[in-house]
NUDO-353516 format. One record per residue (C-alpha): x, y, z; residue in three letters. Coordinates in Angstrom, 2 decimals. Each point is the difference from the previous one (the first is absolute). Layout:
<rs>
R|X|Y|Z|ALA
...
</rs>
This chain:
<rs>
R|25.51|15.44|-35.77|MET
R|-1.73|2.99|-1.62|THR
R|-1.17|0.24|-3.61|SER
R|-1.37|3.09|-1.82|VAL
R|-1.89|-0.27|-3.27|GLU
R|-2.34|2.00|-2.19|ARG
R|-3.54|-1.26|-0.41|THR
R|-0.49|1.86|-3.33|HIS
R|-3.40|1.24|1.06|ARG
R|0.96|3.30|-1.70|TRP
R|-1.00|-1.63|-3.28|ARG
R|-3.63|0.40|1.03|VAL
R|0.65|3.65|0.78|ALA
R|1.67|0.44|-3.38|PHE
R|-3.08|-1.40|-1.76|ALA
R|-2.17|2.34|2.08|PHE
R|2.14|3.03|-0.98|VAL
R|-0.09|-0.96|-3.67|LEU
R|-3.77|-0.45|0.00|PHE
R|-0.92|3.19|1.92|THR
R|2.42|2.24|-1.86|SER
R|-1.17|-1.31|-3.38|THR
R|-3.67|0.29|0.99|ALA
R|0.53|3.53|1.35|GLY
R|1.62|1.19|-3.23|LEU
R|-2.53|-1.73|-2.23|TYR
R|-3.00|1.24|1.97|LEU
R|1.66|3.33|0.67|GLU
R|-0.79|-0.49|3.70|ALA
R|2.67|1.61|2.22|PRO
R|-1.32|-1.76|3.14|ILE
R|0.43|-3.43|-1.55|VAL
R|3.47|0.96|-1.24|PHE
R|1.05|1.25|3.44|LEU
R|-0.99|-3.29|1.65|THR
R|2.90|-1.60|-1.83|SER
R|2.25|1.89|2.41|ILE
R|-1.15|-2.35|2.75|LEU
R|1.28|-2.95|-1.98|GLY
R|3.30|1.77|-0.67|VAL
R|0.43|0.65|3.73|ALA
R|-0.86|-3.62|0.84|TYR
R|2.46|-1.41|-2.53|ALA
R|2.74|2.46|0.94|GLY
R|-0.29|-0.40|3.78|TYR
R|2.47|-2.94|0.29|PRO
R|2.57|2.01|-2.00|LEU
R|0.09|2.82|2.54|PHE
R|-0.54|-1.98|3.21|VAL
R|2.24|-2.96|0.89|GLY
R|-1.26|-3.40|1.13|PRO
R|-1.56|-0.19|3.49|PRO
R|2.42|-0.45|2.87|THR
R|-0.93|-3.17|1.86|VAL
R|1.36|0.17|3.56|ASP
R|-2.10|-2.27|2.18|LEU
R|0.24|-1.69|3.38|GLU
R|-1.64|-3.36|0.63|LEU
R|-1.46|-1.36|3.23|SER
R|-1.45|-3.52|0.19|ARG
R|-1.46|-1.64|3.10|THR
R|-1.83|-3.29|0.55|VAL
R|-2.49|-1.03|2.67|THR
R|1.93|-3.20|0.81|ASP
R|3.69|-0.56|-0.73|GLU
R|-0.08|-3.73|0.86|THR
R|-3.47|-1.25|-1.01|PRO
R|-1.25|-3.56|-0.06|ASP
R|-0.70|-1.76|-3.26|HIS
R|-3.21|1.30|-1.55|GLY
R|-0.31|3.05|2.26|ASP
R|-1.00|3.29|-1.67|PRO
R|2.69|2.68|0.22|VAL
R|-0.85|3.62|-0.75|THR
R|2.76|1.99|-1.68|VAL
R|-0.01|3.79|0.35|THR
R|2.09|2.00|-2.46|VAL
R|0.69|3.73|0.32|THR
R|1.73|2.05|-2.70|ILE
R|1.30|3.50|0.79|THR
R|1.08|2.55|-2.61|ASN
R|3.33|1.34|1.25|THR
R|0.76|1.84|-3.25|GLY
R|-0.49|3.69|-0.86|PRO
R|-2.66|-0.49|-2.71|ARG
R|-3.58|-1.17|-0.04|THR
R|-0.55|-3.45|-1.47|LEU
R|-3.24|0.42|-1.91|ALA
R|-0.43|-3.60|-1.16|ASP
R|1.66|-2.55|2.31|LEU
R|-0.64|-3.73|-0.38|ARG
R|1.26|-2.44|2.65|ILE
R|0.41|-3.79|-0.19|ILE
R|1.21|-1.61|3.23|ASP
R|2.42|-2.93|-0.18|GLY
R|-2.17|-2.85|1.29|VAL
R|2.00|-3.24|0.61|PRO
R|-0.47|-2.31|-2.96|SER
R|-1.32|-2.93|2.07|LEU
R|-2.66|1.99|1.87|LEU
R|-3.51|0.65|-1.29|THR
R|-1.85|3.28|0.51|VAL
R|-3.39|-0.85|1.49|THR
R|-1.38|3.49|0.63|ASP
R|0.75|3.45|-1.35|GLY
R|2.63|0.64|-2.63|THR
R|3.76|0.69|0.06|PRO
R|-0.53|2.65|-2.70|ARG
R|-0.76|3.63|0.80|HIS
R|-0.19|3.38|-1.73|THR
R|0.42|3.45|1.52|ALA
R|0.97|3.64|-0.51|THR
R|2.65|1.09|2.49|LEU
R|1.13|3.50|0.85|ARG
R|3.48|0.44|1.53|PRO
R|-0.03|-1.49|3.52|GLY
R|-3.39|-1.67|-0.47|ALA
R|-0.65|-3.72|0.57|SER
R|-2.44|-2.61|-1.23|THR
R|-0.87|-3.32|1.66|THR
R|-1.67|-3.18|-1.24|PHE
R|-0.55|-3.51|1.36|GLN
R|-0.44|-3.53|-1.27|TYR
R|-0.18|-3.45|1.59|THR
R|2.00|-3.14|-0.81|VAL
R|-0.43|-3.59|1.15|ALA
R|3.09|-1.22|1.85|ALA
R|1.68|-3.16|-1.29|LYS
R|2.84|-2.09|1.42|HIS
R|3.47|1.43|-0.56|GLY
R|1.94|3.25|-0.05|SER
R|-1.58|2.46|-2.41|HIS
R|1.94|3.10|-1.03|ARG
R|-1.70|3.13|-1.31|PHE
R|1.56|1.41|-3.14|THR
R|0.53|3.75|-0.55|PRO
R|-3.11|2.01|-0.78|THR
R|-0.36|1.08|-3.63|THR
R|-1.03|3.63|-0.53|VAL
R|-1.08|1.57|-3.29|ILE
R|-0.36|3.79|-0.29|ALA
R|-1.31|2.03|-2.95|HIS
R|0.29|3.75|-0.46|ASP
R|-3.13|2.16|-0.32|ILE
R|-0.18|-0.46|-3.75|SER
R|0.61|-3.75|0.23|GLY
R|2.75|0.24|-2.60|ASN
R|2.83|-1.05|2.34|THR
R|-0.03|-3.25|1.95|ARG
R|2.46|-0.66|2.86|VAL
R|0.19|-3.50|1.48|GLU
R|2.11|-0.82|3.05|THR
R|0.17|-2.30|3.01|GLU
R|-0.29|1.10|3.62|VAL
R|1.68|-2.09|2.69|ALA
R|0.54|0.51|3.71|ALA
R|1.75|3.17|1.07|GLY
R|2.25|0.25|3.03|GLU
R|-2.63|1.79|2.09|GLN
R|-3.13|-1.62|-1.45|SER
R|-2.16|-2.66|1.62|THR
R|-0.19|-2.98|-2.30|ILE
R|-0.64|-3.71|0.33|ARG
R|1.90|-1.94|-2.63|GLU
R|-0.89|-3.57|1.03|GLU
R|-2.83|-2.10|1.37|LEU
R|1.09|-3.03|2.02|GLU
R|-2.62|-2.74|0.00|CYS
R|1.67|-2.87|1.84|MET
R|-1.02|-3.62|-0.37|VAL
R|-1.71|-1.46|3.08|ASP
R|2.43|-2.87|0.63|LEU
R|-1.14|-2.58|2.56|ARG
R|1.53|-3.13|1.60|ALA
R|3.41|0.58|-1.62|PHE
R|2.45|-2.83|0.71|GLN
R|3.10|-1.23|-1.76|LEU
R|0.57|-3.74|-0.50|HIS
R|2.84|-0.17|2.47|ARG
R|-2.02|1.79|2.65|GLN
R|-2.38|-2.94|-0.11|ALA
R|2.92|-2.13|1.21|ARG
R|0.09|2.15|3.16|GLN
R|3.57|1.02|-0.68|TYR
R|-0.63|3.62|-0.89|ALA
R|2.64|1.53|-2.20|GLY
R|1.81|-3.25|-0.79|GLN
R|-0.26|-3.07|-2.20|THR
R|1.78|-3.30|0.74|PRO
R|2.68|-1.01|-2.46|ALA
R|0.66|-3.53|-1.21|GLU
R|3.46|-0.28|1.54|ALA
R|0.41|-0.65|3.69|GLY
R|2.34|2.50|1.62|GLU
R|0.02|2.24|3.03|SER
R|-3.43|1.40|0.71|GLY
R|-2.92|-0.06|2.40|LEU
R|-2.11|-2.99|-1.07|GLU
R|1.30|-3.49|0.85|PHE
R|0.25|-2.21|-3.08|GLN
R|1.82|-3.29|0.73|GLN
R|2.78|-1.86|1.83|ILE
R|2.76|-1.62|-2.02|ARG
R|3.30|-1.72|0.61|ALA
R|2.89|2.26|0.97|TYR
R|2.26|1.05|-2.87|GLN
R|3.44|1.43|0.32|ARG
R|-0.12|3.78|0.04|GLY
R|-3.45|0.26|1.62|ASP
R|-0.32|2.77|2.53|SER
R|0.39|-1.06|3.63|MET
R|-3.09|2.02|0.83|HIS
R|-2.13|-2.27|-2.22|ARG
R|1.03|-3.30|1.62|ILE
R|-2.74|-1.69|1.97|ASN
R|1.95|-0.36|3.27|TRP
R|-2.94|-1.49|1.90|LYS
R|-0.24|-2.86|-2.48|ARG
R|3.77|-0.45|0.12|TYR
R|-0.12|-0.27|3.81|ALA
R|-2.81|-2.51|-0.22|ARG
R|1.20|-2.20|-2.90|THR
R|3.59|1.06|-0.68|GLY
R|-0.98|0.77|-3.65|GLU
R|1.03|3.32|-1.55|LEU
R|-2.89|1.57|-1.89|THR
R|-0.59|3.45|-1.45|THR
R|-3.25|1.97|0.17|MET
R|-1.08|1.83|-3.14|GLU
R|-2.32|2.99|-0.06|PHE
R|-1.95|1.31|-2.94|ARG
R|1.56|3.11|-1.43|GLU
R|-2.38|2.90|-0.43|GLU
R|0.31|2.75|-2.57|HIS
R|-1.88|3.24|-0.45|ARG
R|-2.41|-0.21|-2.91|THR
R|-0.33|2.67|-2.69|ALA
R|-3.38|0.88|-1.50|VAL
R|-0.30|0.93|-3.67|VAL
R|-3.10|1.78|-1.32|LEU
R|-0.61|-0.95|-3.65|CYS
R|-2.48|2.15|-1.94|VAL
R|-1.44|-1.15|-3.32|ASP
R|-0.08|3.31|-1.94|ALA
R|0.00|-1.35|-3.54|ARG
R|-2.26|1.52|-2.65|GLN
R|-2.21|-3.09|0.08|SER
R|-0.55|0.47|3.74|ALA
R|-1.27|3.57|-0.39|ILE
R|-3.66|-0.99|0.02|ARG
R|-2.96|1.82|1.49|ALA
R|-3.57|-1.04|0.74|ALA
R|-1.22|3.29|-1.52|ALA
R|1.50|3.07|-1.62|SER
R|-0.71|2.03|3.15|THR
R|1.71|-2.50|2.33|GLU
R|3.72|-0.36|0.87|PRO
R|1.75|-2.82|-1.80|HIS
R|1.31|-3.16|1.63|ALA
R|3.63|1.15|0.09|VAL
R|-0.98|3.07|2.02|ALA
R|-1.66|-2.29|2.54|TYR
R|3.09|-2.25|0.04|CYS
R|2.26|2.99|0.68|VAL
R|-2.30|1.27|2.77|ALA
R|0.05|-3.41|1.70|ALA
R|3.78|-0.25|-0.38|ALA
R|0.41|3.44|1.60|GLN
R|-2.06|-1.03|3.00|GLN
R|1.91|-3.26|0.40|VAL
R|3.30|1.90|-0.26|CYS
R|-1.18|2.41|2.70|SER
R|-0.92|-2.92|2.26|THR
R|3.36|-1.69|-0.58|LEU
R|1.75|3.30|0.77|GLU
R|-1.67|0.04|3.41|GLN
R|1.42|-3.47|0.58|GLN
R|3.49|1.06|-1.23|SER
R|0.02|-2.75|-2.60|GLU
R|2.39|-0.21|-2.94|GLN
R|-2.12|1.00|-2.99|VAL
R|0.73|-0.06|-3.72|GLY
R|-2.15|0.78|-3.02|ALA
R|-0.27|-1.28|-3.56|ALA
R|-2.28|1.41|-2.70|ILE
R|-0.76|-2.13|-3.06|PHE
R|-0.83|2.09|-3.04|GLY
R|1.53|1.27|-3.21|SER
R|3.20|0.10|2.06|GLU
R|1.02|-1.83|3.15|PHE
R|0.37|2.40|2.93|ASN
R|1.78|-1.39|3.02|TRP
R|1.07|1.18|3.44|ARG
R|1.86|-2.44|2.22|ALA
R|-1.34|-0.73|3.51|PRO
R|1.28|2.20|2.79|SER
R|-1.20|2.01|2.96|THR
R|0.11|3.62|1.13|GLY
R|-2.31|2.97|-0.38|ARG
R|1.66|1.18|-3.20|GLU
R|-0.24|-3.45|-1.57|HIS
R|-3.72|-0.32|0.80|TYR
R|-0.54|3.47|-1.51|ALA
R|1.76|-1.12|-3.18|HIS
R|-2.22|-3.09|-0.19|ILE
R|-3.13|2.12|0.37|ASP
R|1.25|2.48|-2.60|GLN
R|0.76|-2.82|-2.42|LEU
R|-3.58|-1.23|0.34|LEU
R|-1.61|3.44|-0.29|VAL
R|2.09|1.34|-2.88|ASP
R|-0.66|-2.93|-2.31|HIS
R|-1.75|1.39|-3.09|GLU
R|-3.34|-1.50|-0.84|TYR
R|-1.54|-0.41|-3.43|ASP
R|-3.71|0.22|-0.69|GLN
R|-2.13|-2.97|1.11|PRO
R|-0.64|-2.74|-2.55|VAL
R|-3.61|-1.24|-0.29|PRO
R|-0.46|-3.51|1.36|ILE
R|-0.88|-2.48|-2.74|ASP
R|0.54|-3.62|-0.87|GLY
R|3.12|0.41|-2.11|ASP
R|3.16|-1.94|0.73|ASP
R|1.84|2.39|2.29|ILE
R|2.65|-2.37|1.35|THR
R|3.35|1.75|-0.09|VAL
R|3.27|-1.89|0.37|SER
R|2.21|1.88|2.44|SER
R|1.94|-2.94|1.36|THR
R|3.27|1.84|-0.59|GLU
R|-0.96|2.65|2.54|GLN
R|-0.97|-2.68|2.51|VAL
R|3.32|-1.74|-0.56|GLN
R|1.76|3.32|0.49|GLU
R|-1.78|0.40|3.33|LEU
R|1.09|-3.48|1.04|ILE
R|3.59|0.85|-0.97|ALA
R|-0.12|3.23|2.02|GLN
R|-1.25|-1.60|3.22|THR
R|1.85|-2.37|2.26|GLN
R|-0.42|-1.66|3.37|GLY
R|-3.37|-0.16|1.69|ASN
R|-2.50|2.17|-1.85|THR
R|-3.74|0.35|0.24|GLU
R|-1.66|1.28|-3.17|VAL
R|-3.34|1.79|-0.12|ILE
R|-1.40|0.14|-3.53|VAL
R|-2.56|2.72|-0.80|PHE
R|-1.80|-0.93|-3.21|SER
R|-3.60|0.19|-1.30|PRO
R|0.42|-3.50|-1.52|LEU
R|-1.97|1.01|-3.09|VAL
R|2.50|-1.92|-2.11|ASP
R|2.45|-2.81|0.62|GLY
R|3.03|2.04|1.04|PHE
R|-0.80|0.42|3.70|GLY
R|-0.74|-3.70|0.44|GLU
R|3.13|-1.04|-1.92|THR
R|2.24|2.40|1.94|ALA
R|-1.32|-1.24|3.35|ALA
R|0.51|-3.63|-1.02|GLN
R|3.57|0.66|-1.17|GLN
R|0.88|1.74|3.24|LEU
R|-1.63|-2.79|2.01|ASP
R|1.97|-2.61|-1.95|ALA
R|3.24|1.75|0.97|HIS
R|-0.83|-0.27|3.69|GLY
R|-1.37|3.48|0.69|TYR
R|-2.92|0.49|2.37|SER
R|-2.56|1.60|-2.29|VAL
R|-3.16|1.96|0.83|THR
R|-2.22|1.39|-2.76|VAL
R|-2.14|3.13|0.39|ILE
R|-2.45|0.31|-2.89|SER
R|-2.46|2.91|-0.37|PRO
R|-3.12|-1.11|-1.85|ASP
R|-0.92|2.47|-2.76|VAL
R|-1.96|-2.46|-2.14|THR
R|-3.70|0.39|-0.82|THR
R|-2.76|-2.14|-1.46|ASP
R|-1.70|2.54|-2.25|GLU
R|0.89|-1.79|-3.25|THR
R|0.78|-3.58|-0.95|VAL
R|3.69|0.76|-0.61|SER
R|0.32|1.79|3.36|GLU
R|-1.67|-2.91|1.74|GLU
R|2.48|-2.35|-1.69|PHE
R|2.95|2.04|1.33|VAL
R|-1.59|-0.07|3.45|ARG
R|-0.32|-3.80|-0.03|VAL
R|3.58|-0.42|-1.21|GLU
R|1.25|2.23|2.81|ARG
R|-1.96|-2.01|2.59|ALA
R|1.62|-3.18|-1.36|ASN
R|3.47|1.51|0.37|ARG
R|-0.72|0.98|3.60|VAL
R|-1.13|-3.55|0.78|GLN
R|3.00|-1.59|-1.74|MET
R|2.40|2.08|2.08|LEU
R|-1.83|-0.93|3.18|ARG
R|0.18|-3.66|-1.02|ASN
R|3.78|0.43|-0.01|ARG
R|-0.19|1.18|3.64|ASP
R|0.66|3.63|-0.90|MET
R|-2.08|2.51|2.00|PRO
R|-2.00|2.23|-2.38|VAL
R|-2.04|3.05|0.95|ALA
R|-2.90|0.28|-2.45|ASP
R|-0.50|3.66|0.86|TRP
R|-2.95|2.15|-0.96|SER
R|1.29|3.61|0.23|PRO
R|-3.36|1.09|1.41|GLU
R|0.76|-2.05|3.13|LYS
R|2.93|-0.15|2.48|PRO
R|3.01|-2.07|-1.04|LEU
R|0.03|-3.04|2.31|VAL
R|3.40|-1.66|-0.08|TRP
R|-0.19|-3.60|-1.24|PRO
R|1.13|-2.92|2.15|VAL
R|0.93|-3.47|-1.09|GLY
R|2.45|-2.88|0.30|HIS
R|3.27|0.41|-1.81|HIS
R|3.19|-1.99|0.40|ARG
R|-0.60|-1.17|3.52|GLY
R|-1.84|3.08|1.26|VAL
R|-2.58|-0.98|2.60|ARG
</rs>
C-alpha cells in the first residue's frame, strides 16, 4: 500500500520569502530582495515536479534459517532502486518479527539511491522458539525539497532472494504417548472384550459365539464348551489443546516471547513428531473463539494443523501480576469433549498462570481422557506480585501431578523433556 502526502515544509520557505523580500525593499538592497527567489523556487518545486517514483527490489538473507533457541542470527537486507529517478532521501525500516529482539545493529537505514544502485545494512536478532515471519519492509521517500512524502511497503519479488521466516524448533526429547508405555504402539485396549490380539478371559459358551473362539482343547479335555475372549484394540487419536486466551499471553519481559508463542512452538514440534509416526492428530485452540480441527492423518491434514497453529493472531503480552486472572472457559472444554469420541489422548499446552489450564486438564481427566500437560514457565521473581504468581503456578503443577497427570514444567531456555508418569494403569 502506497501513500503520498505533503509535509507542508513550504510554509518555512514562504516565511523566508516574505522576510527577505520585505527586508530588501525596506533596506533598498537588491541582493537581499533577490535571495527571496530561492525561497520561491523551493516552495514551487513540488508544484512542477511530481512525487518521487519508488520502485525498489528487496533482498533479505539470514546466517541461519533454522537456529537454536538463543542463537544470534544476522539479517542482511539489500534494497535496489529499479526506478528511473534518483531517490534523494530514502528511509528503510525492515519488518522484524514481533517476537524477536534486535541485539546488535538496527533494522532502520537511510540512503540516497541513483537508478540501479543498491544499499545494504545488517542487524542481529536473538532466535526464540517458534516460526517467526518477517513482515514487509516499510520505505519512506522524500523529494529533494522534502515537501512530498511517499510511504510504501516492499515485499519479495519473483526474482528476489528473500527469507520470510525463521524456524526455531523446540528441542523435544524422550517423547512418548501414554499408550506407547503399554508396549502396544498405535493402539489402546478398549473395555469390551471382542476379537483382537491380547487374550482377556475365558467364559461359558453362548449361542452365536464364533466357532473359531471356542476352546477346543478344553472341550476335548473336560467336555465343557467355553469361549475365549480377546481384548479389542482401537487406534488412538491425539488432540493438541493450546491455551491461547488473553490471560495466557504473559511474558517474563517485554523483549521476550509470550507464553502462548512457546505453547504453539511446542505444539508444532509435537505435531511434527506425530506426523512421522502417522498418528491421527487433531487440534483445539482455546481463546476468544474455539478453533477445532478433528483428528485425522495425511500430509495435507498435518499441514492444516500447522497452519492453524501458526496463523493464530496474538495480542500483546500482559504483565504478570498478582491479580485474579482465572478465566472460566468450561464451555469450550465441554465443546471439545463433545467433539471427540472413542480413545483420545489429549496434550494440553498452557502456562498455568491462572486456573484455566488446571481446570481444563482435570475436566478432561474426569471424562476418561489420557492427559499430558506441557507448561512453559514465563514467571519471574522480580516483584512480590510476580513471585506470588510463580508460587501459585508451582502449586498447580504439583496438584496435577498428584492426580497422576504427567506435567512438563518447561523452561524455554532448556530442551523440552517429555514428562512420564502413571495414568490409568500405565506402567
